[in-house]
C-alpha positions, 0 to 999 in steps of 0.5 A, a space after each residue: 532649320 537651326 541657325 549655327 549660333 542657335 545650334 551652339 546655344 542649344 548645345 551649351 544650355 540644352 533645350 531649356 528655358 535658359 538656352 530659349 532665353 539666350 537665344 531670344 536675347 541674341 536675336 533681339 540684341 542683333 536687330 536693335 544693334 543693327 538698327 541703331 548702326 544703320 540709324 547712325 549712318 543714315 544722315 546725308 553727307 551733305 547734312 554732316 559737311 554743312 554742320 562741318 562747314 558751320 564749325 561743328 566738331 566731331 562730338 557735336 555731330 555725333 550727339 546733335 546729328 547722328 544720335 537723333 537718327 540712332 534713336 529713332 531707328 533703335 525705337 523702330 526696332 523695338 516690338 
C-alpha cells in the first residue's frame, strides 16, 4: 500500500501530523518539479534552432523560449 519513500517518512516521523505534512510536501514538490522539467523540454527543436540561427544566445533561449513553457506547465500542475 505505501511506497518506499512514504514508509521511510512514517518510520522517521511516526504516524503524526508532521509525517503527513512531509509526505504531502514531497508529492506536491515532485509533481510540480517534473511538470516544470517537461515544460522546459517541450519547445520544439525547430523553434530553438531558429532562435539560435537568428542570433539568440543560450540565456535568451532559456528566458524567452523555455521559461514561458516551463511556467505554463508548472501552473498547470498546481491544484
